[in-house]
N, C-alpha and C positions, 0 to 999 in steps of 0.2 A: 187265195186272196189275202192281201196284206192291207193293213190300215196305218194311219198316222201313229196310232198308239204302238203298233209293232215297230215302226221306225224308231220312235223315241226309246222304247225299251232296248232294242238291239244296239242302237248308237251309244246310249249311256252305259251299256255293259262293256264297251270297249275302253281300254286304258286311256286316260287323259282327255276324254271327250267331254265337251261342255255344250250346253244348249243356250242359244240366245236368238233374238229376232234379227232377221236380215230381210230388208225390203218388206217389212210388216208380215213376214212369214217365219215359222219356226225353222231354225237351222242348227246344224251340229258341226262342231269344229274340233279337229285334232290340232296340229300346228297351223293348218289352214282349213278352209271350208271343206267338209267332206260330204255333206248332204244338206238339202234344203227343200222344203215344200215349195214347189214352183206355182202350183195352182191346186185347187181342191182335187184330191186324189192323184196328184202327179208329183213325183219326187225327182230331184236332180241328184245324181251321184257322179263320182269320178270313176272312169274305167279305161283301161288300155284297149278294151274290146268293143268300143262304140260302133265302129263300122260293121263288125260281124254281128253284133246284137241286133242292130237295125235291119241288116240284110236278112237275118233269120226270122225275126219277129217284128215286122214294122208296125203291127197293131199295138204292140206292147212298148217298144222302145222307139224313140224319135228325138230329134232336136229341132230347135227353131233357128231362124237367122241370128238371133241374139247369141246363140251358142257356137256359131261358126268359127269364131276366133279362138275358141278354147276346145281343142279336139279331145280332151279327156272327159268332157261333160256330156252326159246323156240323160234324157228324161225318160221316166218309166211310169206306166199306169199301174198304180198299186193294186187295183182290183184284179189285174191279170198276172200278178207275180205272187207265188206262194212264199211263206215266211222263210223256208230253207234257202230258196233262191235269193230272197232279199238279204238274208244274213250274209251269203257269199259276196254279194255286190257291196254291202256295207263294209265288210272286212277288207276287200280290195280298195275301196274308196278311202278307208281309214289309213291304209298303207300309203296310198298315193298322196294323201293330205299331210303326210309327215308323222302319222301316229306311231309307226313302227320305230321311229328314231327316239321316241321318248322313253 
């Protein structure tokens, strides 16, 4: 089980990440958005594995019609993701958000 505090700690430990509000929710940015609290207990991240994650664990990973036009974004229920898995997702999201180029 992960929490918003875990997200904050893991994001801010990555190089060049800053935190600011986006749509009145905490969000973390590398060169671009890498993660954002979508709703209470729900996090948005970037991943190249969106389809696979949703197919394997549809109770944990999902997207809404709002996310249809951005195929790298997936939503995840924090309570169903352990911190090791969250860390892996955030590292990938950081890379996709341009963090590796900094």
